[in-house]
LUMLUM-935119 format. One record per residue (C-alpha): residue in one letter; x, y, z. Coordinates in steps of 0.1 Angstrom, whole numbers. Example, Ala and Ser with C-alpha at 12.3 -4.5 7.8 and 13.67 -1.06 7.14 Angstrom:
BEGIN
PT code  east north    up
PT    A   123   -45    78
PT    S   137   -11    71
//
This chain:
BEGIN
PT code  east north    up
PT    M -1070   583   -71
PT    Q -1052   578   -41
PT    Y -1022   550   -37
PT    S -1015   535    -4
PT    L  -976   530     5
PT    Y  -983   499    21
PT    E  -995   470     5
PT    P -1000   437    21
PT    Q  -980   407     0
PT    K -1000   380   -14
PT    P  -993   345    -4
PT    H  -973   323   -32
PT    V  -992   292   -36
PT    H  -972   265   -60
PT    K  -991   248   -84
PT    P  -993   211   -76
PT    E  -968   198  -103
PT    E  -943   225   -91
PT    A  -948   215   -54
PT    E  -939   179   -61
PT    K  -911   187   -83
PT    H  -897   208   -53
PT    R  -903   178   -27
PT    K  -881   156   -48
PT    R  -856   181   -51
PT    M  -853   184   -14
PT    F  -852   148   -10
PT    W  -824   143   -31
PT    F  -806   170   -16
PT    R  -810   158    20
PT    T  -802   121     6
PT    S  -770   135   -10
PT    I  -760   152    20
PT    L  -765   121    45
PT    S  -745   102    19
PT    I  -717   123    20
PT    A  -718   124    57
PT    L  -720    88    60
PT    I  -691    82    38
PT    L  -670   105    58
PT    V  -680    88    90
PT    V  -672    56    76
PT    W  -639    65    63
PT    M  -627    82    94
PT    L  -640    52   113
PT    W  -616    30    88
PT    R  -588    53    96
PT    V  -590    51   134
PT    W  -603    15   138
PT    P  -577   -11   143
PT    T  -573   -28   110
PT    A  -548   -55   100
PT    P  -517   -41    81
PT    G  -507   -54    47
PT    L  -475   -58    28
PT    V  -463   -66    -8
PT    I  -428   -78   -14
PT    E  -412   -76   -50
PT    L  -382   -92   -59
PT    G  -358   -84   -84
PT    V  -351  -123   -95
PT    D  -367  -153   -83
PT    G  -360  -159   -46
PT    E  -370  -178   -17
PT    L  -385  -157     8
PT    S  -391  -160    47
PT    M  -407  -139    72
PT    D  -400  -143   109
PT    G  -382  -176   102
PT    K  -409  -192    83
PT    P  -407  -200    47
PT    M  -432  -179    25
PT    G  -426  -198   -10
PT    V  -405  -191   -43
PT    G  -415  -163   -67
PT    K  -408  -129   -75
PT    E  -439  -112   -58
PT    F  -455  -117   -26
PT    S  -487  -102   -11
PT    F  -500  -104    23
PT    P  -532   -87    29
PT    Q  -533   -91    66
PT    L  -502   -92    89
PT    Q  -498   -89   127
PT    I  -486   -52   137
PT    G  -453   -48   148
PT    K  -420   -57   138
PT    H  -412   -84   112
PT    I  -381   -98    98
PT    V  -380  -105    58
PT    T  -352  -123    45
PT    A  -352  -131     9
PT    K  -325  -155    -9
PT    P  -320  -158   -46
PT    V  -326  -194   -63
PT    K  -299  -188   -87
PT    P  -264  -171   -77
PT    V  -264  -135   -77
PT    F  -229  -117   -76
PT    Y  -227   -99   -43
PT    I  -260  -112   -30
PT    T  -262  -141    -8
PT    E  -293  -129    12
PT    Q  -309  -101    16
PT    T  -328   -92    49
PT    E  -352   -63    56
PT    R  -365   -53    93
PT    I  -399   -36    88
PT    D  -423   -20   116
PT    L  -460   -26   106
PT    Q  -490    -4   121
PT    Y  -526    -6   121
PT    G  -542     4    85
PT    T  -508     3    67
PT    R  -501    -9    33
PT    E  -465    -9    25
PT    T  -444   -24    -7
PT    I  -408   -31    -2
PT    K  -383   -41   -31
PT    M  -355   -65   -26
PT    L  -330   -83   -46
PT    E  -329   -55   -68
PT    V  -306   -61   -96
PT    A  -296   -47  -135
PT    R  -286   -63  -165
PT    C  -248   -63  -170
PT    A  -230   -72  -204
PT    I  -194   -68  -204
PT    D  -173   -79  -236
PT    S  -137   -74  -249
PT    K  -116   -78  -280
PT    P   -98  -103  -277
PT    Q  -122  -120  -258
PT    G  -111  -144  -225
PT    A  -104  -112  -202
PT    W  -108  -117  -166
PT    V  -138   -96  -152
PT    V  -136   -82  -114
PT    M  -161   -58  -102
PT    S  -150   -37   -72
PT    H  -176   -22   -49
PT    Q  -166     5   -23
PT    T  -181   -10     5
PT    E  -185   -47    -5
PT    G  -152   -51   -23
PT    E  -137   -69   -51
PT    L  -153   -99   -69
PT    L  -144  -120  -100
PT    I  -174  -125  -123
PT    G  -159  -144  -150
PT    K  -140  -139  -183
PT    T  -156  -121  -216
PT    P  -181  -122  -227
PT    I  -203  -119  -197
PT    K  -239  -114  -194
PT    T  -253  -114  -159
PT    V  -273   -92  -135
PT    I  -257   -73  -109
PT    P  -269   -54   -76
PT    Y  -279   -17   -79
PT    G  -250     6   -72
PT    Y  -217    18   -85
PT    Y  -187    -2   -95
PT    E  -153    -6  -109
PT    A  -151   -27  -138
PT    I  -116   -40  -139
PT    L  -104   -59  -170
PT    R   -75   -80  -173
PT    L   -60   -94  -204
PT    P   -24  -111  -202
PT    G     0   -91  -227
PT    Y   -23   -59  -226
PT    P   -27   -29  -203
PT    E   -53   -32  -174
PT    S   -87   -15  -182
PT    R  -107     2  -152
PT    T  -138    21  -156
PT    S  -167    31  -134
PT    V  -202    19  -141
PT    L  -233    26  -126
PT    S  -261    -2  -122
PT    S  -295     9  -113
PT    E  -332     4  -123
PT    S  -327    31  -152
PT    S  -293    21  -162
PT    E  -279   -12  -174
PT    I  -242   -18  -176
PT    K  -231   -21  -214
PT    H  -192   -21  -214
PT    F  -170   -30  -240
PT    V  -130   -30  -242
PT    D  -107   -30  -272
PT    F   -75   -43  -260
PT    E   -56   -36  -292
PT    K   -68     1  -292
PT    L   -57     2  -252
PT    A   -25    -9  -260
PT    L   -19    13  -292
PT    A   -28    43  -274
PT    E     3    37  -248
PT    E    34    57  -257
PT    K    55    41  -283
PT    S    31    14  -288
PT    S    28    -1  -324
PT    K    19   -33  -342
PT    L    46   -61  -335
PT    T    68   -77  -360
PT    E    83   -98  -333
PT    N    64  -110  -305
PT    F    85  -134  -288
PT    I   124  -133  -281
PT    V   151  -152  -266
PT    S   176  -128  -258
PT    S   204  -149  -237
PT    L   206  -186  -230
PT    P   235  -207  -219
PT    S   250  -234  -244
PT    Y   234  -262  -223
PT    A   200  -248  -219
PT    M   170  -251  -241
PT    V   136  -232  -243
PT    K   107  -249  -260
PT    I    74  -228  -270
PT    D    48  -254  -283
PT    N    71  -276  -305
PT    I    98  -249  -312
PT    Q   131  -259  -296
PT    I   152  -231  -291
PT    T   191  -235  -281
PT    S   202  -201  -287
PT    P   190  -160  -288
PT    K   164  -160  -313
PT    R   135  -137  -323
PT    F   100  -150  -335
PT    L    65  -136  -347
PT    L    40  -164  -334
PT    E    -2  -162  -333
PT    G   -11  -141  -305
PT    G   -25  -156  -275
PT    Y   -17  -185  -249
PT    H    14  -206  -254
PT    K    32  -230  -234
PT    V    69  -226  -226
PT    C    93  -248  -213
PT    L   129  -244  -199
PT    F   152  -272  -200
PT    S   190  -274  -182
PT    G   207  -302  -200
PT    Q   178  -330  -203
PT    T   163  -319  -175
PT    Q   130  -298  -174
PT    V   131  -269  -151
PT    I    98  -253  -153
PT    C    69  -251  -178
PT    T    43  -220  -177
PT    D    19  -206  -198
PT    V    28  -170  -218
PT    V     3  -150  -235
PT    L    19  -132  -269
PT    P     5  -102  -280
PT    T    -2   -88  -312
PT    V     5   -49  -301
PT    G    26   -34  -275
PT    K    57   -51  -260
PT    P    73   -83  -272
PT    V    76  -113  -244
PT    V   113  -112  -236
PT    I   129  -144  -218
PT    S   166  -145  -209
PT    W   190  -169  -187
PT    P   220  -148  -188
PT    D   255  -169  -191
PT    N   271  -155  -159
PT    I   242  -171  -135
PT    T   252  -206  -134
PT    S   218  -220  -116
PT    P   187  -224  -135
PT    C   165  -192  -142
PT    L   135  -182  -164
PT    Y   133  -144  -164
PT    F   107  -126  -186
PT    G   128   -96  -193
PT    E   166   -86  -198
PT    G   171   -65  -169
PT    L   188   -92  -147
PT    Y   221   -84  -131
PT    P   247  -103  -115
PT    L   269   -80   -93
PT    P   307   -79   -90
PT    Y   322   -93   -62
PT    D   336   -63   -47
PT    I   303   -46   -46
PT    R   296   -18   -20
PT    N   267     6   -16
PT    I   239    -5   -40
PT    T   205    20   -49
PT    V   179    21   -74
PT    S   169    53   -93
PT    P   137    70   -84
PT    D   120    55  -114
PT    G   133    22  -107
PT    S   151    19  -142
PT    R   186    23  -131
PT    L   209     5  -106
PT    L   238    22   -90
PT    F   267     8   -73
PT    N   303    14   -62
PT    T   333    -9   -60
PT    Q   366   -15   -42
PT    A   383     0   -72
PT    G   367    34   -67
PT    Y   343    36   -96
PT    V   305    41   -96
PT    N   286    23  -119
PT    C   250    27  -137
PT    V   232    -4  -151
PT    D   200    -1  -170
PT    L   173   -25  -153
PT    I   152   -28  -184
PT    T   183   -44  -205
PT    G   206   -54  -177
PT    R   235   -36  -199
PT    E   261   -11  -178
PT    L   254    25  -194
PT    W   284    38  -178
PT    A   313    34  -150
PT    T   329    65  -137
PT    K   364    64  -118
PT    L   366    91   -90
PT    D   399   109   -86
PT    K   394   107   -47
PT    A   388    71   -46
PT    F   422    54   -58
PT    N   444    25   -47
PT    G   412     9   -32
PT    L   399    41   -15
PT    P   360    36   -11
PT    A   336    59   -29
PT    M   303    59    -8
PT    I   270    66   -22
PT    L   247    86    -3
PT    G   216    88   -25
PT    V   201    94   -59
PT    D   175   119   -75
PT    D   162   122  -106
PT    E   194   138  -119
PT    K   222   127  -102
PT    V   239   101   -76
PT    Y   260   117   -50
PT    G   281   104   -19
PT    S   317   112    -9
PT    A   348    95   -20
PT    G   378    89    -2
PT    I   387    80    35
PT    P   354    89    53
PT    P   350   121    69
PT    G   359   122   105
PT    S   378    89   103
PT    N   412    89   121
PT    W   429    67    91
PT    G   446    96    77
PT    G   452    98    40
PT    P   442   125    14
PT    G   408   130    31
PT    S   375   129    15
PT    T   352   150    -8
PT    A   318   152   -19
PT    F   309   139   -54
PT    A   279   139   -77
PT    I   276   121  -109
PT    S   248   130  -138
PT    L   226    96  -143
PT    E   221   104  -178
PT    T   257   109  -191
PT    G   279    96  -162
PT    S   299   125  -161
PT    E   312   141  -128
PT    I   293   173  -114
PT    D   315   201   -98
PT    V   302   198   -62
PT    D   333   204   -41
PT    K   329   238   -31
PT    L   290   237   -31
PT    Y   289   227     7
PT    S   322   230    19
PT    G   328   196     5
PT    S   301   178    21
PT    A   276   157     5
PT    L   251   157    33
PT    P   232   187    21
PT    M   226   170   -16
PT    S   200   149     2
PT    P   164   157    14
PT    P   167   176    48
PT    K   150   157    78
PT    F   156   185   106
PT    K   146   221   100
PT    A   145   249   126
PT    G   147   289   125
PT    G   158   290    89
PT    S   187   264    91
PT    Q   187   229    78
PT    F   205   203    98
PT    Y   223   169    86
PT    G   239   141   103
PT    H   256   106    91
PT    V   280    80   101
PT    W   302    71    72
PT    K   315    36    67
PT    G   340    27    42
PT    P   355    -6    40
PT    I   389    -4    18
PT    Q   392   -42    12
PT    P   368   -71    19
PT    N   368   -89    52
PT    L   391   -60    66
PT    S   386   -33    91
PT    I   363    -6    81
PT    P   372    34    85
PT    K   343    53   100
PT    G   335    88   109
PT    M   308   111   120
PT    E   299   140   102
PT    A   272   170   108
PT    V   264   197    89
PT    V   245   231    95
PT    V   230   249    64
PT    T   218   285    74
PT    G   214   305    38
PT    N   245   304    22
PT    E   266   295    53
PT    V   278   264    56
PT    K   293   249    87
PT    R   308   213    86
PT    F   320   193   116
PT    T   337   158   117
PT    H   346   135   145
PT    E   367   100   147
PT    V   350    68   154
PT    S   373    41   172
PT    Y   384    12   156
PT    W   366   -10   181
PT    D   331     9   178
PT    E   300     7   158
PT    A   285    42   153
PT    D   251    55   145
PT    F   238    89   141
PT    L   204    92   163
PT    G   191   128   154
PT    V   191   164   164
PT    S   175   181   194
PT    I   168   216   193
PT    S   155   224   226
PT    A   181   206   249
PT    K   205   237   242
PT    K   177   265   242
PT    N   170   267   204
PT    W   205   257   193
PT    P   211   225   175
PT    I   231   194   191
PT    F   237   166   171
PT    V   233   130   189
PT    Y   255   102   181
PT    Q   260    68   195
PT    T   289    43   196
PT    I   285     6   212
PT    Q   319   -11   218
PT    K   329   -45   198
PT    G   356   -67   208
PT    Y   371   -65   247
PT    G   344   -49   269
PT    S   317   -51   240
PT    G   282   -39   248
PT    F   293    -4   265
PT    V   270    23   248
PT    D   283    59   249
PT    V   263    87   237
PT    H   285   116   216
PT    V   268   151   215
PT    L   280   178   191
PT    D   273   211   200
PT    T   276   239   174
PT    Q   269   272   192
PT    D   306   280   199
PT    A   318   264   167
PT    K   354   280   154
PT    P   366   274   120
PT    I   394   251   114
PT    K   423   269    93
PT    T   456   257    84
PT    G   470   289    74
PT    E   471   288    39
PT    K   468   319    19
PT    D   432   327     5
PT    E   422   296    26
PT    E   385   285    22
PT    V   372   274    55
PT    R   361   238    49
PT    Y   356   224    84
PT    Y   345   238   121
PT    K   354   227   154
PT    G   324   222   180
PT    S   322   212   215
PT    W   318   173   222
PT    T   304   158   251
PT    N   305   119   259
PT    F   285   100   285
PT    S   272    66   290
PT    G   240    61   274
PT    P   209    47   290
PT    F   202    19   264
PT    P   212     9   229
PT    A   191    36   210
PT    K   175    38   177
PT    G   167    74   174
PT    V   162   109   192
PT    C   128   125   190
PT    F   133   159   171
PT    D   117   185   196
PT    G   118   216   172
PT    G    90   239   188
PT    F    91   227   221
PT    D   105   234   256
PT    T   123   204   268
PT    K   140   220   296
PT    G   174   210   288
PT    T   169   172   279
PT    F   164   153   250
PT    I   143   119   241
PT    M   160    88   233
PT    W   142    55   222
PT    N   144    20   211
PT    D   120    -8   206
PT    H   111   -11   243
PT    Q   125    18   260
PT    I   123    58   261
PT    A   142    78   284
PT    S   146   115   290
PT    V   183   126   292
PT    A   197   158   307
PT    Y   223   177   285
PT    P   252   183   289
PT    S   254   159   321
PT    G   239   127   306
PT    K   217   124   336
PT    I   189   103   331
PT    V   157   124   343
PT    W   132    95   336
PT    K   128    64   320
PT    K   101    39   308
PT    Y    97     5   291
PT    V    69    -5   270
PT    D    59   -41   263
PT    N    49   -38   225
PT    V    72   -23   194
PT    P    60    12   185
PT    S    43    10   150
PT    Q    64    42   143
PT    P    89    63   159
PT    P    79    81   191
PT    T    72   119   186
PT    I    67   151   207
PT    V    33   165   203
PT    S    12   190   224
PT    A   -20   173   239
PT    K   -45   195   260
PT    G   -19   223   260
PT    K    11   199   277
PT    P    42   187   258
PT    V    40   149   257
PT    V    58   120   241
PT    L    34   101   217
PT    L    36    63   211
PT    N    13    44   188
PT    F    10     6   187
PT    K    -6   -19   168
PT    V   -23   -36   196
PT    S   -37   -24   228
PT    P   -29     0   242
PT    Y   -31    17   210
PT    E   -16    48   223
PT    L     5    59   251
PT    Q    14    94   262
PT    F    39   103   287
PT    D    44   136   302
PT    L    75   152   284
PT    Y    91   166   319
PT    T    81   138   344
PT    G    77   108   324
PT    E    43   103   341
PT    Q    18    84   320
PT    I   -10   105   309
PT    V   -31    85   285
PT    A   -33    50   275
PT    R   -60    44   251
PT    S   -74     9   248
PT    K  -102    15   225
PT    P   -93    12   188
PT    Q  -102    42   168
PT    D  -103    23   133
PT    A  -108   -13   117
PT    V   -68   -15   114
PT    E   -66   -10   153
PT    A   -97   -30   161
PT    I   -89   -62   142
PT    G   -52   -63   145
PT    G   -35   -88   121
PT    E   -18   -77    89
PT    A   -37   -52    65
PT    C   -42   -60    30
PT    P   -59   -40     2
PT    G  -100   -40     6
PT    G  -102   -41    42
PT    V   -88   -77    44
PT    F   -67   -87    75
PT    V   -46  -117    79
PT    F   -36  -134   112
PT    P    -6  -158   120
PT    N   -31  -185   130
PT    G   -46  -188    90
PT    K   -74  -166   100
PT    I   -85  -143    76
PT    V  -113  -115    79
PT    S  -130   -91    57
PT    G  -160   -65    56
PT    V  -151   -51    88
PT    K  -180   -26    99
PT    S  -186    -6   133
PT    D  -220    -9   150
PT    A  -240    18   171
PT    N  -217    16   200
PT    G  -185    19   183
PT    N  -176   -18   183
PT    F  -159   -34   150
PT    K  -168   -65   136
PT    P  -159   -84   105
PT    T  -189   -93    81
PT    W  -168  -125    67
PT    V  -143  -149    86
PT    K  -124  -178    72
PT    V   -98  -200    90
PT    Y   -73  -222    74
PT    D   -59  -250    96
PT    D   -26  -264    88
PT    V   -25  -242    58
PT    L    -1  -214    50
PT    V   -17  -181    48
PT    K     1  -148    37
PT    A    -7  -110    34
PT    S     4   -95     3
PT    P     0   -63   -18
PT    W   -30   -79   -37
PT    G   -48   -96    -6
PT    A   -48  -125    14
PT    L   -28  -154    -1
PT    V   -34  -192     5
PT    I    -5  -215    -5
PT    L   -16  -251    -9
PT    N    -9  -280   -33
PT    N    13  -262   -57
PT    T   -13  -234   -59
PT    V   -15  -202   -49
PT    T   -51  -186   -44
PT    L   -61  -146   -41
PT    L   -89  -141   -18
PT    G  -111  -113   -30
PT    S  -124   -90    -2
PT    H  -164  -100    -7
PT    E  -170  -130    13
PT    L  -134  -140    10
PT    A  -141  -158   -24
PT    P  -111  -168   -48
PT    V  -103  -142   -74
PT    M   -74  -158   -87
PT    S   -53  -193   -87
PT    I   -20  -194   -97
PT    K    -3  -228  -103
PT    L    35  -231   -93
PT    P    47  -267   -97
PT    G    72  -276   -72
PT    L    57  -250   -46
PT    G    40  -280   -25
PT    S    24  -271     7
PT    P    51  -248    25
PT    K    49  -241    61
PT    E    68  -207    54
PT    A    72  -183    26
PT    Q    86  -148    21
PT    I    63  -123    -2
PT    F    77   -93   -22
PT    G    59   -71   -43
PT    N    40   -42   -55
PT    Q     7   -38   -72
PT    N    15   -53  -104
PT    D    40   -82   -96
PT    L    45  -106   -67
PT    A    76  -127   -56
PT    I    71  -156   -36
PT    Y   102  -172   -21
PT    V   101  -206    -7
PT    G   128  -229     2
PT    T   155  -221   -24
PT    S   132  -215   -52
PT    C   115  -181   -60
PT    W    86  -174   -87
PT    I    76  -141   -98
PT    V    40  -138  -110
PT    D    21  -109  -125
PT    R   -14   -98  -118
PT    Y   -31  -120  -144
PT    G   -15  -151  -126
PT    L    14  -158  -152
PT    V    48  -167  -143
PT    K    72  -136  -149
PT    G   105  -153  -136
PT    Y   117  -182  -120
PT    F   151  -189   -99
PT    A   167  -218   -85
PT    N   193  -221   -57
PT    V   183  -188   -42
PT    S   201  -187    -5
PT    S   185  -152     4
PT    L   160  -129   -11
PT    H   152   -92     0
PT    A   137   -63   -11
PT    L   162   -35   -23
PT    E   151    -1   -12
PT    S   160    34   -21
PT    N   140    65   -16
PT    G   109    43   -15
PT    H   118    26   -51
PT    K   123   -14   -49
PT    A   142   -42   -68
PT    L   149   -77   -53
PT    L   185   -85   -43
PT    A   189  -125   -47
PT    T   220  -145   -36
PT    I   216  -173   -64
PT    G   247  -199   -61
PT    Q   274  -177   -51
PT    R   264  -146   -70
PT    Q   245  -116   -60
PT    V   218  -108   -83
PT    V   196   -77   -88
PT    I   162   -86  -103
PT    P   141   -60  -113
PT    W   103   -60  -114
PT    P    94   -73  -150
//
């Protein structure tokens, strides 16, 4: 049997039932493909075909919504399914007040087919409490500023962001804590002030919380219904009490006081030797002797130092008002003065005897130093050839040397002539060269500074004298050249050289100067720069010829300096008003730069700057929230103008003084954050403000009030004829003339 390799395929014929099923499957397959294609076409058309945009607005609190200036209703959620394309302005205002938010504005740009959701007026819950309750709560935001939100306990809402929660309760330390308000983080903050006070050094539960330490026989203190006519101590209930001071039958002042239960007691005093009425919360008041000379304060502010006609240096504790020690200096006798130059953490130092360089003869002078702790003298006679100047921080340095200059003024008797003398010291390693020069009886003298480059990298000391009396007003410049200094010897055996003789050059000055620019590191081509508030001049040495001189309309905000600008040495002057910066060529005096565009908010706004970006102007205008736009222009967010009302800048912020009330404005919206009632203050036209972060002194007419950060009176003084800040090395107290007596008032 044979098989064929090729056999025709037989046709496959579906059965009728199978053919029907196949037809249906193909129908549904084609239908599905067409449906999917249709859906894709519709979706693509929907994406590209112009359709109106939609918008949903969600508010964190009930608010009034407006869009493009048209009211849209009140609520928390708003839906707009169809809006016109393009830019829209949406504004939301809370129905009930919300801290830091008066309204919020958003600018949106809608396109075809878009659906957007925006959230506005976003806030989180905020709960703040304290023990004891009643603490003032201030929230501080980096850009929005400080805002008073009330007293504890507080339950409110606050916008999202980082804040510093500041809690203040009189009689206790201030609490500052960083807090976060966000969608997932509510603010819950609690402060136990008693624990906070006990955590401070040497704090404990009080057995006495109200002390009257001193009181004249004719005075009376009344706290609540308790009358006190002599020094006494009490343990009273903690919290607010009313304290009144009487002189005879006359009420001097009444004020609130908060008595603590832990920490430090409240102490009030009226020293017997202050005849005018005063109420001071502390014991540090110190009436000065009538023959007082130099006055200074220790770096920590706790000690007052001064010297007297009798040659003593005295130290007083400004916390208790008690004298710690009085040291008599051997060189200062028979009325010869001891002149305090400075004070550091360990000692007070200066010169004793007739001033160095004076032409009064006598036994001469020597440096002294006294231990702050013990009041005992420290042997410094041989330390710097008998000079006190190198004991102070050096202001001028170059080439491994330090340079010191000073004009000593030492009155022997009140209302008599004053012996004066110039002194200069060069210290290079262990080598000390000391120079002195006399000052005429008729002249007032000042040390202006040191120039290095006028003598080609060799120091010259520049002094100035202005003649008084007959021929008054003549200005002379005295220049000491130390290059070829010769030791001055008396011929004694084993003599130690204490003085050197330099070369002095005198010539007429271009104007009464306030200083000389230090030029270390610059080639001035044999000149030095002198300046005062409105003039600046280049003076050739040793001829005294004026190379160039310029006049400026405004007073520089800081002393002129020599700097390098684009490779050229220039004299730089900065101002608070336009032009904000002037640059003069060091050699020709040609004006190179006059910058009139402000670089920061302080320059742009002007006025007197306060903490928190607040600026106060003499005409009663106050601004805050200064921001720059895209073009670099600075504009304030909030502006207030007080007509015929006294507005003053202070270390706390802007103060509005009206109707016996001092109101402190916060930086946010310039809203009040504290009001202090001061009976007798009135509505003054002028006031002087002194202070720091914790206390303010407000001096009006012949009265002075000291208030603390909690708005409580910490001191009141009557019959004050003058008041100024007593500054030394940056540390402050107040020096008041009360009646006929000078009184040092430490900050409470």
